[in-house]
N, C-alpha and C positions, 0 to 999 in steps of 0.2 A: 196909921200903923197896922190896924187890923186888916185893911185892904192889902197892904204890902205883904203881910204874913200869909194871907189867903192866896195871893198871887204866886208867892214863892212855893207854897204847898201844892198849888195846882200845877205849876211848871215841873216840880219834882215828880208828881204823879204821872204826868204825861211822859216824862223822861223814863220813868220806871217801866211804863207800858211799852215804850219803844225799844228798851234794851232787850237783847236776846236772852232767852231763858238759859240757865246754867245747868239744867238737869232734864233728863227724860222722865216724865211721870208715866209709870206703867201700872195699869190696874189689873186686878184678877178677882173674880168671884169664884170661891172654892169651898167645898164642904169642910168646915172646921168643927162642926158638931153634927149630931144626927147619926144615922146608920152608916154613913160613909166618912164620918169625921176623922177616924184614925188614918185612913188612907189619904184623905184630903190634906191632912197636916203634913204628910210626906211630900206632897206636891208643893206646898208652901215652903217647906224646908229646901227643896230643890231650887226654887226660884231665888230664895234668899241666899243660898250658897253661891249661885251665879252672880247675883247683884253685888254681894260682898266681895267676891273675887275681882269683879270689874272695878268696883269703887276703890279697892285697895291699890289698884294700878292707876288711879286718878280718874277713871271713868271710861266711857266709850270714845275711842279716838275717831274724830271726823275732821278731815282736812287739816291735820296738825294740831287740833285743839281737842281737849278732853271734856266730856260732859258726863256727870255722875248720873246714876240711876236711883230714882225714888220709887219704891214699890208701895202700892196701896192695895190692901187685901180686905175683902168683905166676905163674911160667912154666908154661903147660900143655904146653910142649914139642911143640906142634902135634899133640897126641894127645888125642882126645876123652875117653878113660878117665881120663887124668891130670887133665884140666880138671875133670871131675866131682868127683874127689877134692879138688881145690884149692878148689872152691866149698864143699864140705862142711867143709873145714878152716877156711875163712874164717868160716862161719856158726857152727860148733860149738866151735872152739877160739879163734879170734880175736874172736868175738862182735862182728862188724862190724854197723853199723846198716843199711847199704844196699849194693847191688851195682851194678856197671856191666858191660856185656857185652864179650866178647873179640872175636877175629877168626876168621872162617871158619865157614861153616854147619855143618860136621860137629862142630866143637868146641862151638859155641854150642848146637847141638841137645842135646848131652849135658849141658852146664853149666846150661842153662835148665831142664832137667828136675829137677835138684837144687834149683834156686832155687824152682821151682813147688812142690815137695814141702814146703819150709819156709816158703812164703808170702813170698818176697822178690821185689819187682819187679826185673826185669832188662831194661834197655834196651840194645839193640845197634845200633851204627852200621856194622857190618862183617859182617853175615850176612843173607842174603835168600832162602834157599831156600824155595820154596813150602811144603815139608813142615813148616817151623817154625811155620807159621800154621794147620796142619790138626789140631792136637792138642787144641783146645778149652781152651788155657791162659788163665788169668786174669791171670797175673803176667808174661807175656812180651810185650815191645814191640820194634819195630824202626823206626828213623827212615828206613830205606830201604824202597823198594817191594819187591814180590815179584820173584824172579829172572827169571821169564819176561817180566815187564813192564819191568824195568830196561833191557833191550836193545832195547826197542821203538823208541827214538829213533834208534838206529844204522841199523836197516832203513829207517825212514821218511826219514832223511837222504838215502839213496840213491834210494829210491822216488819222491821228489818232484822229482828231477832231470828235465830235458827229455830227456836221453839216458840214462835210467835203465838199470841193468843188467838183462839178461834171464835170466841164470843165476847160480847161487851154489853154493859148496861150504860145508858146515858141519862143523866138527870141534871136539872139545873133550875135556878130561880127564874121565874117568869117575868123578867125585866129585860130591857133593851139589849144590853151587852151580853148577859149570860145566856139568854135564849138563843142568840145568834151563835155564841160559842158552841152551844149544843148542836146547832145545825152544822157547824164546821166539823165537830167530832163525827157526826153521822155521815157527812159527805166523804170524809177520808177513811172511815171504817169501810164504807161501801167500796171505795177505790182499792183498798188493800185486802179485801176479802175477809174482814172481821164481821161476823154476823151480829147485828144488834138485836138482842132478845128482850130488851126493855127500854122504853123511851118515855120520859115523863118530865113535865115542867110543873113546878110547885110555887106557891106564893112566897114572897120574901118574908111574910109574917108567919110562915109555918113554924110551929113549936114542936110538934111531934115528929122528929126526924127518925126515931126508932122504928115507928110503924112503916114509914116509907122504905127504909132499908131492910126491914124484915121481909117485905114483899120481894125485894130484889134478891136477898139472900136465898130465898126458896128456889130461885131460878138458876143460881150458881154460875154467874158469868165469870169469865176469866179476868176481865178488866172492868173497872168502874171509871167512867169519864164524867166529870162534874163541871157544869157551867157555873162559875162561882165568883164571889167577892170574898174578902177575908173572913167575914162573919160566917158565911155559908160553908167555907172550907173548914173552919174550926169546928163548927157544929157537926159537920159530916164525920170528921175523924172521931169525935167524942161518941157519936151514935154508933159507929162501926165497932168501936171497942166495947161499948156497953152490950151490944147484941152478939159479940164475938163473931163478926163477919169479916173474914180476911180474903178478899179476892187476891189474885196473883199480882195485880198491879192496880194502882190508883193514880189518876191524873186530874189536875184542876186547871181551869182556864186562868184563874188569878187567886192569889191569897198566900200560898206557901213562900213566895219570894219576899213577902213583908216580914221583917225581923220578928215581929210579935208572934208569928205562927210558931216558930221554933222555940222562942222564949217561953211561951205559955204551954205548949204541948210537949216540949222536951222530947223524950225517946219515942213518944207516940207519933211524932212527925217523921220518923225515919222511913225511908224508902218511897216517900211521896214524890210524885213527878208533877211538874208544873210547866205551863207555857212561859216562855220568856223571849225578850227581844234584845237582851244585852246582858253580858256578864263582864266583870273586871278583867278577866284573863284574855279577852279578845284583842287582836292587834290593831285597834282603832286609835287614831289620833287626829288632832286638828288644832286650829287656832283657839284662843281664849282659855280653854280648860285643859289643854294638853292631851295626854293619852288616856285610855280607859283606866289603866292602872293608877295614873296620877290623880285622876278624878276620884277614884274609889278611896285612895289613901288620904287625900285631902278631906273628903267627906267624912271618913272615919275620925280623923283628927278633930273635926268641927263638932260632929254629932255623937261620936262614940258608937257608931254602927255603920255597917256597910250599906251602900245604897242598893235598892232594888231596881228593876228595869224601868218601872214607871217614873221613879225619881230621875234616872238617867235620861229617859225620853223627854221629860219635862224640861230639864236643864238644857238638853239638846235643842229643844224648840226655841228657848230663849237665846241660845247661841246663834241659831239660824237667823232669827230676826235681827240680832245685833250685826251680823255679817252683812245683811242686806242694807242696814242703815249706813254702815261704813262704806260699802261699795258705791252707794248712791250719793254719798256726801250729804245726808239729811241731818239737819240740826233742829233742836227744839226751839219754839213750839212746832210740832209736826202738823202739816196741813192735810186737807183731804186729798189733794193731788199727791202729796208725799206718800200717804198711806196706800193709794192706788199703785204707785210706783213700787212700793215694797211688795205688795201682793204679786205684781207682774214679775218682779225679780225672783221671788220665791218659786213661782211656777216654772221659771225658765233656767234655773241653775241647779247643778248637783253640788252638794256641800259635804266636805270631809270634816268630821268632828270626832271627839272622843266617844260619841255614841255610835259612830259608824257613818256610812254614807246616808245622806238625806236627799232624796229626789222626790219632790211632790208631783204627782200626776195632776192632770187638769181637774180631777174631782177632789184634790186635796190630800189624798192618801199617799203615804210614803211607800214607793214601789221599789226602793233600793235595799230594803232591810230583810235579812233572812229570818225565818221562824226557828227558834231554838227550843230545846227541851232540857230542863234541869231536874236534878233529883237531890233530895236531902240524904246525905250519907255522913254518918258520924257527927251529926249536928251542923253540918256545913252544906251550903248549896253548891253543887258541882254541875258542870255542863256535861250532858250525856249524849246530845245529838245536835247537829250532825257530826259525823266522824272527823271532819276537817278542823273542828274547833273544840272537840270534847276533851275534857281532862280526867274523865273516869268512864268506865263501862256501866251501862244500865244494870242495876241489880234486879233480876227477875227470875223466878218469882220472889216476892217479898216474904219475909218471915211472918208466920201467923202471930197473933197477939200473945198467945200462950207460950211461945218459944222465945220471946224477947227478954 
């Protein structure tokens, strides 16, 4: 009797192994705690929104059948080494089918190296350091442009004014993304004849922002450009107000588009300019998540806040990978050959989505996306550049602190 039961158990086990999987297991290592935790949770929300939307329709449609999505998240704790370990764990222990990228160039730099080693496509919507694209990787993709190009719109928004600024100060955190954003600010200031009278990188651990900006205040630049993440951007505004330094314009590489910026700073956030690659008013649309407006409205209904461009870029990357799966007829479990096919498909197709056009160059960068500039006006983020998509004029010069 025991032998019969064992034989039956064994046969059922073999049958279970042979049955095709009913879901795609997709893993992600992303900062949920640490210095990038707040921003990393936005990326998690974006992927969750996409997966919930897909699963509410029955799953990803492949050859007439639907396969649901199961997301597995690990916290990289804002640490590149931890993130690399988590990607290895997802691949070798959890046996995931596919990956999605986390937040921050330093983390994604380490995590994508592990993904490349094992032949897993990794699409990031929250990392854009130029160095990510200089490694000759086949499996790394970014729905964002390169960091030095992301900030182009910020400089051009000021440069195209009739009373354009003559001088600028550029400062930023001395980490991968923000330092390259500063290089981008400098590059385009030079192009448009804005003289840089102060340039400085500072450690992320800097506590005394007041002293830094007192040096710059003494030089009286027209515009201040800051290579930033959310934390840096918020500390900058607080310091500027405390020392009563009001340049005619302030622009950040990242931070002000995160809802917490306006929520916490309130009126102090007014007139701030930021780089962006997406806003809900743009005329973009595609399969899966509909139009830019529909995505934003659905996101607000789910989370009670409008998505920023990093959330849109992250969800856009998930959509791009989904469309590759559908086009290639790939079903779970996904093989090494399947993953290579996905990478080749992504390199060779232009994709229309709610996030806009996605066209990955051979280095993995999205070369089809324009750089935007947005400004906070009356507590809301509005597009101010380029003219073809703007919904408000850039307010310049901004009101000094004492006149608000």
